[in-house]
Backbone as XML, in Angstrom:
<?xml version="1.0"?>
<chain id="A" units="angstrom">
  <residue number="1" name="MET">
    <atom name="N" x="-2.291" y="19.044" z="-2.959"/>
    <atom name="CA" x="-1.494" y="17.701" z="-2.366"/>
    <atom name="C" x="-2.102" y="17.391" z="-0.835"/>
  </residue>
  <residue number="2" name="GLU">
    <atom name="N" x="-2.991" y="16.456" z="-1.410"/>
    <atom name="CA" x="-3.622" y="15.438" z="0.063"/>
    <atom name="C" x="-3.183" y="15.105" z="0.782"/>
  </residue>
  <residue number="3" name="ILE">
    <atom name="N" x="-3.385" y="15.647" z="2.177"/>
    <atom name="CA" x="-2.703" y="15.499" z="3.563"/>
    <atom name="C" x="-3.319" y="14.039" z="3.750"/>
  </residue>
  <residue number="4" name="GLU">
    <atom name="N" x="-2.578" y="12.691" z="3.935"/>
    <atom name="CA" x="-2.904" y="12.355" z="4.298"/>
    <atom name="C" x="-2.873" y="11.533" z="6.165"/>
  </residue>
  <residue number="5" name="ILE">
    <atom name="N" x="-3.758" y="10.439" z="7.045"/>
    <atom name="CA" x="-4.116" y="10.847" z="8.060"/>
    <atom name="C" x="-3.804" y="9.541" z="8.699"/>
  </residue>
  <residue number="6" name="GLU">
    <atom name="N" x="-3.088" y="9.545" z="9.300"/>
    <atom name="CA" x="-2.901" y="8.101" z="9.790"/>
    <atom name="C" x="-3.243" y="8.112" z="11.545"/>
  </residue>
  <residue number="7" name="LEU">
    <atom name="N" x="-2.974" y="6.955" z="11.540"/>
    <atom name="CA" x="-3.805" y="6.595" z="13.335"/>
    <atom name="C" x="-2.345" y="6.789" z="14.142"/>
  </residue>
  <residue number="8" name="MET">
    <atom name="N" x="-2.860" y="7.271" z="14.928"/>
    <atom name="CA" x="-2.320" y="8.384" z="16.270"/>
    <atom name="C" x="-1.974" y="7.048" z="16.767"/>
  </residue>
  <residue number="9" name="GLU">
    <atom name="N" x="-0.702" y="7.407" z="17.664"/>
    <atom name="CA" x="0.093" y="6.189" z="18.991"/>
    <atom name="C" x="0.034" y="4.849" z="18.335"/>
  </residue>
  <residue number="10" name="LYS">
    <atom name="N" x="0.558" y="4.609" z="17.193"/>
    <atom name="CA" x="-0.261" y="3.209" z="16.885"/>
    <atom name="C" x="0.994" y="2.011" z="17.721"/>
  </residue>
  <residue number="11" name="GLU">
    <atom name="N" x="1.997" y="2.316" z="17.978"/>
    <atom name="CA" x="2.703" y="1.452" z="19.254"/>
    <atom name="C" x="1.682" y="1.154" z="19.830"/>
  </residue>
  <residue number="12" name="ALA">
    <atom name="N" x="1.331" y="1.782" z="20.941"/>
    <atom name="CA" x="0.100" y="1.713" z="21.741"/>
    <atom name="C" x="-0.885" y="1.040" z="21.377"/>
  </residue>
  <residue number="13" name="PHE">
    <atom name="N" x="-1.429" y="1.684" z="20.571"/>
    <atom name="CA" x="-2.505" y="0.465" z="20.105"/>
    <atom name="C" x="-2.666" y="-0.721" z="19.548"/>
  </residue>
  <residue number="14" name="GLY">
    <atom name="N" x="-1.318" y="-0.834" z="18.867"/>
    <atom name="CA" x="-0.847" y="-2.228" z="18.637"/>
    <atom name="C" x="-1.008" y="-2.876" z="20.086"/>
  </residue>
  <residue number="15" name="GLU">
    <atom name="N" x="0.201" y="-2.446" z="21.295"/>
    <atom name="CA" x="0.011" y="-2.888" z="22.397"/>
    <atom name="C" x="-1.486" y="-3.423" z="23.394"/>
  </residue>
  <residue number="16" name="VAL">
    <atom name="N" x="-2.132" y="-2.305" z="23.046"/>
    <atom name="CA" x="-3.671" y="-2.357" z="23.625"/>
    <atom name="C" x="-4.308" y="-3.787" z="22.626"/>
  </residue>
  <residue number="17" name="VAL">
    <atom name="N" x="-4.530" y="-3.521" z="21.636"/>
    <atom name="CA" x="-4.615" y="-4.384" z="20.872"/>
    <atom name="C" x="-4.019" y="-6.123" z="21.093"/>
  </residue>
  <residue number="18" name="SER">
    <atom name="N" x="-2.755" y="-6.013" z="20.930"/>
    <atom name="CA" x="-1.799" y="-7.961" z="21.510"/>
    <atom name="C" x="-2.278" y="-8.436" z="22.660"/>
  </residue>
  <residue number="19" name="GLU">
    <atom name="N" x="-2.514" y="-7.290" z="23.691"/>
    <atom name="CA" x="-2.927" y="-7.715" z="24.872"/>
    <atom name="C" x="-4.075" y="-7.476" z="25.392"/>
  </residue>
  <residue number="20" name="GLY">
    <atom name="N" x="-5.103" y="-7.187" z="24.838"/>
    <atom name="CA" x="-7.076" y="-7.566" z="24.850"/>
    <atom name="C" x="-7.156" y="-7.227" z="25.637"/>
  </residue>
  <residue number="21" name="ILE">
    <atom name="N" x="-6.121" y="-6.010" z="26.087"/>
    <atom name="CA" x="-7.157" y="-4.995" z="27.794"/>
    <atom name="C" x="-8.016" y="-3.931" z="26.896"/>
  </residue>
  <residue number="22" name="PHE">
    <atom name="N" x="-8.663" y="-4.160" z="26.844"/>
    <atom name="CA" x="-10.485" y="-3.465" z="25.976"/>
    <atom name="C" x="-11.199" y="-4.373" z="25.627"/>
  </residue>
  <residue number="23" name="GLU">
    <atom name="N" x="-12.670" y="-4.201" z="25.500"/>
    <atom name="CA" x="-13.910" y="-4.702" z="25.010"/>
    <atom name="C" x="-14.144" y="-3.706" z="23.764"/>
  </residue>
  <residue number="24" name="THR">
    <atom name="N" x="-14.035" y="-2.000" z="23.804"/>
    <atom name="CA" x="-14.544" y="-1.793" z="22.229"/>
    <atom name="C" x="-13.270" y="-1.139" z="22.552"/>
  </residue>
  <residue number="25" name="ILE">
    <atom name="N" x="-12.619" y="-0.395" z="20.989"/>
    <atom name="CA" x="-12.596" y="0.731" z="20.168"/>
    <atom name="C" x="-12.668" y="1.691" z="19.307"/>
  </residue>
  <residue number="26" name="VAL">
    <atom name="N" x="-12.803" y="2.824" z="20.029"/>
    <atom name="CA" x="-13.171" y="3.577" z="18.650"/>
    <atom name="C" x="-12.494" y="4.326" z="17.903"/>
  </residue>
  <residue number="27" name="ILE">
    <atom name="N" x="-12.438" y="4.409" z="17.158"/>
    <atom name="CA" x="-11.476" y="5.599" z="16.004"/>
    <atom name="C" x="-11.572" y="6.030" z="15.356"/>
  </residue>
  <residue number="28" name="TRP">
    <atom name="N" x="-11.515" y="7.088" z="15.581"/>
    <atom name="CA" x="-11.802" y="9.069" z="15.235"/>
    <atom name="C" x="-11.573" y="9.587" z="14.328"/>
  </residue>
  <residue number="29" name="LYS">
    <atom name="N" x="-12.471" y="10.418" z="13.407"/>
    <atom name="CA" x="-11.811" y="10.405" z="12.354"/>
    <atom name="C" x="-10.978" y="11.477" z="11.879"/>
  </residue>
  <residue number="30" name="ASP">
    <atom name="N" x="-10.193" y="11.699" z="13.418"/>
    <atom name="CA" x="-8.607" y="12.498" z="12.993"/>
    <atom name="C" x="-7.523" y="11.954" z="13.132"/>
  </residue>
  <residue number="31" name="GLY">
    <atom name="N" x="-7.877" y="10.663" z="13.532"/>
    <atom name="CA" x="-6.636" y="9.222" z="13.828"/>
    <atom name="C" x="-6.486" y="9.065" z="15.134"/>
  </residue>
  <residue number="32" name="ASP">
    <atom name="N" x="-7.132" y="10.055" z="16.000"/>
    <atom name="CA" x="-6.920" y="9.360" z="17.023"/>
    <atom name="C" x="-8.038" y="8.217" z="17.378"/>
  </residue>
  <residue number="33" name="TRP">
    <atom name="N" x="-7.398" y="7.811" z="19.003"/>
    <atom name="CA" x="-8.732" y="6.483" z="19.412"/>
    <atom name="C" x="-8.949" y="6.523" z="20.878"/>
  </residue>
  <residue number="34" name="SER">
    <atom name="N" x="-9.503" y="5.296" z="21.136"/>
    <atom name="CA" x="-9.715" y="5.875" z="22.860"/>
    <atom name="C" x="-10.772" y="4.368" z="22.954"/>
  </residue>
  <residue number="35" name="ILE">
    <atom name="N" x="-10.666" y="4.259" z="24.248"/>
    <atom name="CA" x="-11.170" y="2.133" z="24.730"/>
    <atom name="C" x="-12.702" y="3.238" z="25.613"/>
  </residue>
  <residue number="36" name="VAL">
    <atom name="N" x="-13.780" y="2.746" z="24.727"/>
    <atom name="CA" x="-14.578" y="3.013" z="25.164"/>
    <atom name="C" x="-14.911" y="2.890" z="26.934"/>
  </residue>
  <residue number="37" name="GLY">
    <atom name="N" x="-15.502" y="3.837" z="27.159"/>
    <atom name="CA" x="-15.393" y="3.577" z="28.730"/>
    <atom name="C" x="-14.190" y="4.055" z="29.549"/>
  </residue>
  <residue number="38" name="SER">
    <atom name="N" x="-12.847" y="5.394" z="29.185"/>
    <atom name="CA" x="-11.932" y="6.038" z="29.399"/>
    <atom name="C" x="-12.094" y="7.167" z="29.791"/>
  </residue>
  <residue number="39" name="ALA">
    <atom name="N" x="-11.383" y="7.541" z="30.566"/>
    <atom name="CA" x="-11.409" y="9.124" z="30.498"/>
    <atom name="C" x="-11.381" y="9.615" z="29.488"/>
  </residue>
  <residue number="40" name="HIS">
    <atom name="N" x="-9.832" y="9.428" z="28.345"/>
    <atom name="CA" x="-9.838" y="9.962" z="26.858"/>
    <atom name="C" x="-11.730" y="9.746" z="26.082"/>
  </residue>
  <residue number="41" name="HIS">
    <atom name="N" x="-11.973" y="8.822" z="26.038"/>
    <atom name="CA" x="-12.997" y="8.140" z="25.467"/>
    <atom name="C" x="-14.147" y="9.205" z="25.804"/>
  </residue>
  <residue number="42" name="GLN">
    <atom name="N" x="-14.050" y="9.408" z="26.890"/>
    <atom name="CA" x="-15.500" y="10.055" z="27.446"/>
    <atom name="C" x="-15.152" y="11.686" z="27.472"/>
  </residue>
  <residue number="43" name="SER">
    <atom name="N" x="-14.335" y="11.769" z="26.981"/>
    <atom name="CA" x="-13.913" y="13.160" z="26.251"/>
    <atom name="C" x="-13.891" y="13.493" z="25.120"/>
  </residue>
  <residue number="44" name="ARG">
    <atom name="N" x="-13.864" y="12.837" z="24.496"/>
    <atom name="CA" x="-14.691" y="12.710" z="22.639"/>
    <atom name="C" x="-16.091" y="13.099" z="22.282"/>
  </residue>
  <residue number="45" name="VAL">
    <atom name="N" x="-16.231" y="12.050" z="23.112"/>
    <atom name="CA" x="-18.266" y="11.805" z="23.127"/>
    <atom name="C" x="-18.686" y="12.870" z="23.032"/>
  </residue>
  <residue number="46" name="GLY">
    <atom name="N" x="-19.609" y="13.211" z="21.576"/>
    <atom name="CA" x="-20.486" y="14.235" z="21.615"/>
    <atom name="C" x="-19.301" y="15.240" z="21.032"/>
  </residue>
  <residue number="47" name="LYS">
    <atom name="N" x="-18.631" y="14.921" z="20.689"/>
    <atom name="CA" x="-17.241" y="15.930" z="19.761"/>
    <atom name="C" x="-17.503" y="15.783" z="18.477"/>
  </residue>
  <residue number="48" name="GLN">
    <atom name="N" x="-17.342" y="14.745" z="18.596"/>
    <atom name="CA" x="-16.867" y="14.203" z="16.680"/>
    <atom name="C" x="-17.209" y="12.726" z="16.942"/>
  </residue>
  <residue number="49" name="GLU">
    <atom name="N" x="-17.903" y="12.547" z="15.797"/>
    <atom name="CA" x="-18.758" y="11.518" z="15.458"/>
    <atom name="C" x="-17.570" y="10.396" z="15.393"/>
  </residue>
  <residue number="50" name="PRO">
    <atom name="N" x="-17.742" y="9.080" z="15.897"/>
    <atom name="CA" x="-16.098" y="7.838" z="15.533"/>
    <atom name="C" x="-16.674" y="7.446" z="13.974"/>
  </residue>
  <residue number="51" name="LEU">
    <atom name="N" x="-15.530" y="7.278" z="13.260"/>
    <atom name="CA" x="-15.276" y="6.365" z="11.843"/>
    <atom name="C" x="-15.592" y="5.259" z="12.337"/>
  </residue>
  <residue number="52" name="MET">
    <atom name="N" x="-15.141" y="4.422" z="12.825"/>
    <atom name="CA" x="-15.348" y="2.937" z="13.588"/>
    <atom name="C" x="-15.406" y="2.647" z="14.627"/>
  </residue>
  <residue number="53" name="TYR">
    <atom name="N" x="-15.661" y="0.990" z="15.154"/>
    <atom name="CA" x="-15.265" y="0.525" z="16.491"/>
    <atom name="C" x="-14.553" y="-0.991" z="15.698"/>
  </residue>
  <residue number="54" name="ILE">
    <atom name="N" x="-13.603" y="-1.288" z="17.176"/>
    <atom name="CA" x="-13.051" y="-2.659" z="17.272"/>
    <atom name="C" x="-13.632" y="-3.246" z="18.132"/>
  </residue>
  <residue number="55" name="TYR">
    <atom name="N" x="-13.778" y="-4.230" z="17.976"/>
    <atom name="CA" x="-14.554" y="-5.309" z="19.265"/>
    <atom name="C" x="-13.432" y="-6.083" z="19.693"/>
  </residue>
  <residue number="56" name="LYS">
    <atom name="N" x="-13.391" y="-6.533" z="20.403"/>
    <atom name="CA" x="-12.367" y="-7.486" z="21.094"/>
    <atom name="C" x="-13.038" y="-8.960" z="20.805"/>
  </residue>
  <residue number="57" name="GLU">
    <atom name="N" x="-13.649" y="-9.020" z="21.064"/>
    <atom name="CA" x="-14.751" y="-10.336" z="20.322"/>
    <atom name="C" x="-14.173" y="-10.770" z="19.113"/>
  </residue>
  <residue number="58" name="GLN">
    <atom name="N" x="-14.393" y="-9.795" z="18.063"/>
    <atom name="CA" x="-14.175" y="-10.074" z="17.021"/>
    <atom name="C" x="-12.624" y="-10.450" z="16.801"/>
  </residue>
  <residue number="59" name="LEU">
    <atom name="N" x="-11.689" y="-10.068" z="17.334"/>
    <atom name="CA" x="-10.430" y="-9.572" z="17.345"/>
    <atom name="C" x="-9.937" y="-11.057" z="17.525"/>
  </residue>
  <residue number="60" name="GLN">
    <atom name="N" x="-10.784" y="-11.764" z="18.920"/>
    <atom name="CA" x="-10.318" y="-12.981" z="19.249"/>
    <atom name="C" x="-10.524" y="-14.022" z="18.198"/>
  </residue>
  <residue number="61" name="GLN">
    <atom name="N" x="-11.204" y="-13.843" z="17.202"/>
    <atom name="CA" x="-11.469" y="-14.949" z="16.423"/>
    <atom name="C" x="-10.500" y="-15.022" z="15.797"/>
  </residue>
  <residue number="62" name="MET">
    <atom name="N" x="-9.837" y="-14.197" z="15.359"/>
    <atom name="CA" x="-8.272" y="-14.299" z="14.591"/>
    <atom name="C" x="-7.284" y="-14.644" z="15.618"/>
  </residue>
  <residue number="63" name="ASP">
    <atom name="N" x="-6.534" y="-14.528" z="15.286"/>
    <atom name="CA" x="-4.543" y="-15.671" z="15.774"/>
    <atom name="C" x="-4.168" y="-14.017" z="15.674"/>
  </residue>
  <residue number="64" name="VAL">
    <atom name="N" x="-4.550" y="-12.934" z="16.715"/>
    <atom name="CA" x="-3.716" y="-11.506" z="16.753"/>
    <atom name="C" x="-2.070" y="-11.569" z="16.826"/>
  </residue>
  <residue number="65" name="GLN">
    <atom name="N" x="-1.442" y="-11.060" z="15.695"/>
    <atom name="CA" x="0.261" y="-11.712" z="15.791"/>
    <atom name="C" x="-0.065" y="-10.128" z="14.934"/>
  </residue>
  <residue number="66" name="GLN">
    <atom name="N" x="1.496" y="-10.100" z="15.439"/>
    <atom name="CA" x="2.064" y="-8.680" z="14.687"/>
    <atom name="C" x="2.050" y="-8.228" z="13.219"/>
  </residue>
  <residue number="67" name="ASP">
    <atom name="N" x="2.054" y="-9.465" z="12.316"/>
    <atom name="CA" x="1.474" y="-9.126" z="10.739"/>
    <atom name="C" x="0.204" y="-8.980" z="10.776"/>
  </residue>
  <residue number="68" name="SER">
    <atom name="N" x="-0.512" y="-9.487" z="11.845"/>
    <atom name="CA" x="-2.378" y="-8.812" z="11.647"/>
    <atom name="C" x="-2.512" y="-7.425" z="12.231"/>
  </residue>
  <residue number="69" name="ILE">
    <atom name="N" x="-1.497" y="-7.207" z="13.033"/>
    <atom name="CA" x="-1.801" y="-5.579" z="13.542"/>
    <atom name="C" x="-2.083" y="-4.564" z="12.881"/>
  </residue>
  <residue number="70" name="GLN">
    <atom name="N" x="-0.581" y="-4.499" z="11.973"/>
    <atom name="CA" x="-0.038" y="-3.970" z="11.301"/>
    <atom name="C" x="-1.285" y="-3.792" z="9.735"/>
  </residue>
  <residue number="71" name="TYR">
    <atom name="N" x="-1.756" y="-5.157" z="9.553"/>
    <atom name="CA" x="-2.264" y="-5.582" z="8.280"/>
    <atom name="C" x="-3.921" y="-4.602" z="9.300"/>
  </residue>
  <residue number="72" name="LEU">
    <atom name="N" x="-4.293" y="-4.340" z="10.353"/>
    <atom name="CA" x="-5.484" y="-4.036" z="11.289"/>
    <atom name="C" x="-5.189" y="-2.367" z="10.826"/>
  </residue>
  <residue number="73" name="ILE">
    <atom name="N" x="-3.555" y="-1.889" z="11.383"/>
    <atom name="CA" x="-3.810" y="-1.128" z="11.591"/>
    <atom name="C" x="-3.609" y="-0.063" z="9.872"/>
  </residue>
  <residue number="74" name="LYS">
    <atom name="N" x="-3.500" y="-0.794" z="9.327"/>
    <atom name="CA" x="-3.322" y="-0.609" z="7.267"/>
    <atom name="C" x="-4.809" y="-0.045" z="6.811"/>
  </residue>
  <residue number="75" name="GLN">
    <atom name="N" x="-6.190" y="-1.315" z="7.499"/>
    <atom name="CA" x="-7.410" y="-1.150" z="7.305"/>
    <atom name="C" x="-7.886" y="0.576" z="7.892"/>
  </residue>
  <residue number="76" name="ILE">
    <atom name="N" x="-7.490" y="0.715" z="9.185"/>
    <atom name="CA" x="-7.743" y="1.594" z="9.844"/>
    <atom name="C" x="-7.374" y="2.825" z="9.344"/>
  </residue>
  <residue number="77" name="GLU">
    <atom name="N" x="-6.037" y="2.880" z="8.706"/>
    <atom name="CA" x="-5.824" y="4.145" z="7.718"/>
    <atom name="C" x="-6.201" y="4.381" z="6.609"/>
  </residue>
  <residue number="78" name="ASP">
    <atom name="N" x="-6.561" y="2.687" z="6.549"/>
    <atom name="CA" x="-7.591" y="3.184" z="4.348"/>
    <atom name="C" x="-8.915" y="4.078" z="4.876"/>
  </residue>
  <residue number="79" name="ALA">
    <atom name="N" x="-9.271" y="3.833" z="5.842"/>
    <atom name="CA" x="-10.620" y="3.975" z="5.929"/>
    <atom name="C" x="-10.842" y="5.595" z="6.195"/>
  </residue>
  <residue number="80" name="LEU">
    <atom name="N" x="-9.773" y="6.069" z="7.471"/>
    <atom name="CA" x="-9.022" y="7.421" z="7.728"/>
    <atom name="C" x="-9.027" y="8.343" z="6.407"/>
  </residue>
  <residue number="81" name="ASN">
    <atom name="N" x="-8.637" y="7.526" z="5.065"/>
    <atom name="CA" x="-8.325" y="8.418" z="3.884"/>
    <atom name="C" x="-9.255" y="7.456" z="2.877"/>
  </residue>
  <residue number="82" name="GLY">
    <atom name="N" x="-10.459" y="7.776" z="3.233"/>
    <atom name="CA" x="-11.930" y="7.392" z="2.320"/>
    <atom name="C" x="-11.360" y="6.368" z="1.860"/>
  </residue>
  <residue number="83" name="ILE">
    <atom name="N" x="-10.490" y="5.352" z="1.890"/>
    <atom name="CA" x="-10.512" y="3.997" z="0.971"/>
    <atom name="C" x="-11.495" y="2.960" z="1.278"/>
  </residue>
  <residue number="84" name="SER">
    <atom name="N" x="-12.012" y="2.214" z="0.966"/>
    <atom name="CA" x="-13.062" y="1.622" z="1.121"/>
    <atom name="C" x="-12.261" y="0.098" z="1.412"/>
  </residue>
  <residue number="85" name="VAL">
    <atom name="N" x="-12.590" y="-0.411" z="2.668"/>
    <atom name="CA" x="-11.694" y="-1.176" z="2.934"/>
    <atom name="C" x="-12.862" y="-2.425" z="3.822"/>
  </residue>
  <residue number="86" name="LYS">
    <atom name="N" x="-12.039" y="-3.516" z="3.305"/>
    <atom name="CA" x="-12.737" y="-4.856" z="4.458"/>
    <atom name="C" x="-12.276" y="-4.925" z="6.038"/>
  </residue>
  <residue number="87" name="ALA">
    <atom name="N" x="-13.017" y="-5.016" z="7.037"/>
    <atom name="CA" x="-12.093" y="-4.674" z="8.080"/>
    <atom name="C" x="-13.218" y="-5.730" z="9.060"/>
  </residue>
  <residue number="88" name="PHE">
    <atom name="N" x="-12.522" y="-5.693" z="10.223"/>
    <atom name="CA" x="-12.916" y="-6.636" z="11.494"/>
    <atom name="C" x="-13.544" y="-5.300" z="12.477"/>
  </residue>
  <residue number="89" name="CYS">
    <atom name="N" x="-13.866" y="-4.616" z="11.559"/>
    <atom name="CA" x="-14.709" y="-3.632" z="12.683"/>
    <atom name="C" x="-15.607" y="-3.067" z="11.274"/>
  </residue>
  <residue number="90" name="ASP">
    <atom name="N" x="-16.612" y="-2.273" z="11.975"/>
    <atom name="CA" x="-18.209" y="-1.593" z="11.375"/>
    <atom name="C" x="-17.709" y="0.004" z="11.853"/>
  </residue>
</chain>
């Protein structure tokens, strides 16, 4: 049985995205995430390759509401589990 990887701290992630208090968020392959430039991000750099980056300016082009945040989280979790996605990130 394969273990499904989930995005960590989903509620905090949703708050960060909805409040726009970031320029770039890194999603790590283990489901963790960090804001570029934060102490948490600095502690992860070089230890693991990121899965994707999410850019504030990309999200500003859409009306970020709870439904779209939940959709973004689903897209991230699909990518974490090897499912090809068309997301707002690279």
